[in-house]
Backbone as CSV, one residue per row, in Angstrom:
resi,resn,N_x,N_y,N_z,CA_x,CA_y,CA_z,C_x,C_y,C_z
1,MET,-11.966,11.168,-1.030,-11.020,10.486,-0.157,-9.904,11.469,0.200
2,TYR,-9.590,11.528,1.469,-8.494,12.370,1.960,-7.268,11.496,2.200
3,GLU,-6.109,12.082,2.021,-4.870,11.360,2.307,-3.901,12.299,3.005
4,LEU,-3.373,11.842,4.135,-2.356,12.563,4.883,-1.040,11.810,4.772
5,THR,0.038,12.546,4.771,1.362,11.933,4.678,2.296,12.579,5.691
6,VAL,3.025,11.743,6.404,4.059,12.224,7.327,5.370,11.523,7.001
7,GLU,6.460,12.197,7.322,7.786,11.651,7.054,8.655,11.733,8.295
8,ALA,9.638,10.845,8.348,10.641,10.844,9.406,11.905,10.223,8.826
9,GLN,12.963,10.270,9.588,14.182,9.593,9.145,14.908,8.997,10.339
10,PHE,15.754,8.018,10.038,16.565,7.390,11.075,17.836,6.859,10.445
11,ASP,18.836,6.652,11.274,20.117,6.107,10.839,20.293,4.736,11.460
12,SER,20.604,3.760,10.636,20.825,2.399,11.124,21.788,1.671,10.201
13,ALA,22.309,0.570,10.717,23.201,-0.284,9.944,22.531,-1.638,9.733
14,HIS,22.955,-2.326,8.687,22.473,-3.675,8.433,23.437,-4.369,7.479
15,CYS,23.210,-5.647,7.289,23.864,-6.399,6.227,22.828,-7.385,5.704
16,LEU,22.989,-7.787,4.458,22.032,-8.702,3.844,22.626,-10.100,3.795
17,ARG,22.101,-10.954,4.670,22.564,-12.339,4.735,22.233,-13.055,3.430
18,GLY,23.201,-13.791,2.904,22.982,-14.569,1.692,23.108,-13.779,0.407
19,TYR,23.335,-12.495,0.502,23.472,-11.631,-0.674,24.902,-11.716,-1.182
20,GLU,25.081,-11.793,-2.478,26.425,-11.828,-3.044,26.747,-10.457,-3.607
21,GLY,27.535,-9.719,-2.877,27.909,-8.374,-3.292,28.207,-7.528,-2.077
22,ALA,28.445,-6.262,-2.323,28.873,-5.355,-1.252,27.873,-5.273,-0.104
23,CYS,26.586,-5.434,-0.379,25.574,-5.275,0.678,25.552,-6.436,1.672
24,GLU,26.341,-7.484,1.414,26.448,-8.541,2.420,27.324,-8.083,3.580
25,ASN,28.082,-7.021,3.366,28.937,-6.458,4.410,28.155,-5.446,5.250
26,LEU,28.592,-5.262,6.466,27.986,-4.270,7.345,28.082,-2.889,6.698
27,HIS,26.949,-2.198,6.622,26.919,-0.835,6.093,25.698,-0.118,6.658
28,GLY,25.659,1.172,6.498,24.570,1.937,7.081,23.883,2.838,6.080
29,HIS,22.716,3.334,6.495,21.921,4.251,5.685,21.308,5.311,6.587
30,THR,21.025,6.440,6.004,20.099,7.390,6.595,18.785,7.128,5.873
31,TYR,17.908,6.407,6.544,16.626,6.015,5.961,15.634,7.169,6.070
32,ARG,14.853,7.338,5.039,13.727,8.278,5.051,12.460,7.443,4.961
33,VAL,11.490,7.722,5.824,10.257,6.937,5.895,9.070,7.864,5.672
34,MET,8.142,7.437,4.836,6.915,8.181,4.585,5.733,7.236,4.792
35,VAL,4.742,7.689,5.542,3.541,6.904,5.781,2.334,7.716,5.327
36,SER,1.426,7.057,4.599,0.197,7.697,4.130,-1.005,7.099,4.842
37,TYR,-1.921,7.975,5.209,-3.150,7.600,5.916,-4.320,8.150,5.112
38,GLN,-5.342,7.303,4.847,-6.486,7.711,4.038,-7.798,7.508,4.770
39,GLY,-8.769,8.298,4.387,-10.109,8.144,4.919,-11.052,9.129,4.244
40,SER,-12.323,8.895,4.422,-13.315,9.763,3.766,-14.076,10.656,4.731
41,GLU,-13.944,10.400,6.027,-14.704,11.160,7.024,-13.784,12.036,7.859
42,LEU,-14.137,13.315,7.950,-13.391,14.237,8.799,-14.093,14.363,10.140
43,ASP,-13.314,14.697,11.167,-13.920,14.887,12.490,-14.571,16.270,12.582
44,HIS,-15.080,16.602,13.750,-15.789,17.867,13.936,-14.896,19.093,13.737
45,LEU,-13.571,18.893,13.758,-12.636,19.991,13.516,-12.243,20.105,12.046
46,GLY,-12.706,19.138,11.249,-12.335,19.131,9.838,-11.031,18.406,9.564
47,MET,-10.645,17.486,10.476,-9.403,16.718,10.317,-9.708,15.235,10.134
48,LEU,-8.910,14.594,9.308,-8.972,13.145,9.178,-8.358,12.506,10.418
49,VAL,-7.129,12.858,10.703,-6.388,12.493,11.913,-5.447,13.657,12.172
50,ASP,-5.224,13.979,13.403,-4.305,15.055,13.733,-2.890,14.669,13.295
51,PHE,-2.232,15.543,12.531,-0.850,15.288,12.124,0.025,14.983,13.336
52,LYS,-0.267,15.628,14.444,0.498,15.419,15.678,0.484,13.948,16.081
53,ARG,-0.671,13.301,15.967,-0.766,11.882,16.320,0.008,11.014,15.335
54,LEU,-0.153,11.298,14.036,0.583,10.528,13.027,2.094,10.637,13.256
55,LYS,2.571,11.848,13.503,4.005,12.057,13.729,4.479,11.368,14.999
56,LYS,3.663,11.392,16.044,4.030,10.738,17.306,4.201,9.240,17.104
57,GLU,3.221,8.610,16.463,3.282,7.156,16.264,4.452,6.778,15.372
58,LEU,4.639,7.489,14.273,5.767,7.189,13.395,7.079,7.456,14.124
59,GLY,7.124,8.514,14.915,8.335,8.835,15.674,8.739,7.736,16.633
60,GLU,7.763,7.108,17.282,8.080,6.013,18.203,8.645,4.812,17.462
61,ILE,8.104,4.525,16.293,8.598,3.398,15.489,10.009,3.684,15.003
62,VAL,10.224,4.880,14.502,11.539,5.274,14.005,12.562,5.276,15.143
63,SER,12.165,5.699,16.333,13.085,5.679,17.483,13.537,4.262,17.808
64,TYR,12.643,3.305,17.631,12.977,1.901,17.871,14.063,1.425,16.900
65,LEU,14.038,1.931,15.662,14.985,1.513,14.632,16.271,2.332,14.631
66,ASP,16.216,3.545,15.126,17.316,4.502,15.005,18.566,4.051,15.750
67,HIS,19.689,4.165,15.056,21.006,3.851,15.602,21.093,2.434,16.162
68,HIS,20.510,1.506,15.428,20.613,0.092,15.766,21.176,-0.681,14.581
69,TYR,21.717,-1.819,14.885,22.074,-2.796,13.863,20.797,-3.586,13.627
70,LEU,20.133,-3.330,12.519,18.796,-3.883,12.289,18.760,-5.403,12.370
71,ASN,19.823,-6.065,11.951,19.855,-7.527,11.985,19.683,-8.085,13.401
72,ASP,20.015,-7.300,14.418,19.899,-7.750,15.804,18.494,-7.582,16.375
73,LEU,17.637,-6.821,15.727,16.278,-6.633,16.226,15.469,-7.905,15.997
74,PRO,14.581,-8.253,16.916,13.807,-9.497,16.777,13.088,-9.628,15.426
75,GLU,12.617,-8.521,14.899,11.864,-8.557,13.634,12.724,-8.933,12.439
76,PHE,14.040,-8.792,12.572,14.925,-9.038,11.433,15.988,-10.091,11.716
77,ARG,15.789,-10.885,12.743,16.767,-11.935,13.036,16.706,-13.056,12.009
78,GLU,15.525,-13.296,11.448,15.384,-14.383,10.470,15.156,-13.875,9.059
79,GLN,14.614,-12.691,8.925,14.424,-12.120,7.588,15.398,-10.961,7.413
80,ASN,15.878,-10.773,6.212,16.818,-9.687,5.961,16.143,-8.337,6.160
81,PRO,16.859,-7.381,6.743,16.319,-6.039,6.903,16.474,-5.216,5.616
82,THR,15.858,-5.724,4.558,15.854,-5.008,3.287,14.916,-3.809,3.394
83,ALA,15.000,-2.907,2.449,14.076,-1.767,2.431,12.635,-2.257,2.355
84,GLU,12.415,-3.343,1.607,11.069,-3.904,1.486,10.542,-4.377,2.842
85,ASN,11.373,-5.109,3.576,10.947,-5.628,4.878,10.820,-4.530,5.929
86,VAL,11.659,-3.520,5.853,11.529,-2.397,6.779,10.239,-1.637,6.472
87,ALA,9.907,-1.454,5.196,8.659,-0.786,4.822,7.450,-1.560,5.352
88,ARG,7.478,-2.877,5.241,6.369,-3.692,5.765,6.293,-3.588,7.289
89,PHE,7.440,-3.622,7.956,7.471,-3.490,9.408,6.838,-2.164,9.846
90,VAL,7.231,-1.073,9.223,6.679,0.243,9.576,5.174,0.263,9.317
91,PHE,4.744,-0.265,8.182,3.323,-0.319,7.850,2.535,-1.084,8.916
92,GLU,3.013,-2.261,9.257,2.303,-3.101,10.234,2.266,-2.454,11.615
93,GLU,3.358,-1.816,12.019,3.381,-1.135,13.318,2.422,0.055,13.325
94,MET,2.383,0.805,12.233,1.448,1.937,12.160,0.005,1.435,12.163
95,ARG,-0.269,0.338,11.480,-1.624,-0.233,11.468,-2.055,-0.663,12.866
96,LYS,-1.138,-1.240,13.642,-1.460,-1.635,15.014,-1.909,-0.429,15.831
97,ARG,-1.298,0.714,15.555,-1.552,1.913,16.343,-2.724,2.741,15.822
98,LEU,-2.929,2.723,14.498,-3.894,3.640,13.890,-4.986,2.959,13.071
99,GLY,-4.917,1.661,12.930,-5.968,0.946,12.216,-5.847,0.991,10.708
100,GLY,-6.973,0.668,10.071,-7.010,0.454,8.629,-6.813,1.672,7.767
101,GLY,-6.771,2.858,8.353,-6.541,4.053,7.554,-5.122,4.155,7.022
102,VAL,-4.206,3.410,7.622,-2.818,3.421,7.134,-2.812,2.688,5.798
103,LYS,-2.396,3.381,4.752,-2.483,2.827,3.402,-1.155,2.448,2.780
104,ARG,-0.077,3.121,3.186,1.198,2.831,2.528,2.347,3.310,3.399
105,SER,3.427,2.575,3.324,4.681,2.961,3.958,5.765,2.881,2.891
106,THR,6.567,3.923,2.804,7.675,3.950,1.845,8.961,4.228,2.602
107,VAL,10.001,3.469,2.278,11.303,3.607,2.926,12.366,3.819,1.853
108,TRP,13.102,4.929,1.981,14.228,5.216,1.099,15.508,4.813,1.798
109,GLU,16.320,3.996,1.123,17.668,3.689,1.627,18.658,4.736,1.142
110,THR,18.394,5.279,-0.016,19.212,6.343,-0.591,18.245,7.385,-1.143
111,PRO,18.730,8.559,-1.541,17.815,9.562,-2.091,17.097,9.116,-3.371
112,THR,17.608,8.077,-4.021,17.023,7.657,-5.304,16.462,6.237,-5.287
113,SER,16.484,5.553,-4.136,16.036,4.151,-4.082,15.109,3.937,-2.906
114,ALA,13.861,3.534,-3.225,12.844,3.351,-2.188,12.047,2.081,-2.425
115,ALA,11.464,1.579,-1.338,10.541,0.435,-1.391,9.280,0.824,-0.640
116,SER,8.126,0.395,-1.155,6.842,0.690,-0.508,6.118,-0.584,-0.188
117,TYR,5.271,-0.514,0.848,4.407,-1.633,1.227,3.016,-1.087,1.467
118,SER,2.020,-1.799,0.927,0.607,-1.474,1.156,-0.195,-2.751,1.021
119,GLU,-1.412,-2.703,1.498,-2.310,-3.868,1.349,-3.478,-3.493,0.467
């Protein structure tokens, strides 16, 4: 089994509705996002998927999130834009674009705190 990983980052603000503590207030993060893609078959060039394609798709998703108040985005109007929910959002968007080879999405809110989503 082969596994490819690409990373990107974006800056956004959010607040956690219903949370009791500092994170209920408006605050921001420089998020780091990592997506892993797996498969067992390589193409005629010896590639699972071109890194260029993985980076392009992740880049478009990250651009959608970058420099926004996440709570205002349709995906987070009813659910909190926690690291867990952002990781699931990135995973689902990558799956729409690249199919079942997308295996995991990890989102860091800080250099030491991350959430991952996989199926």
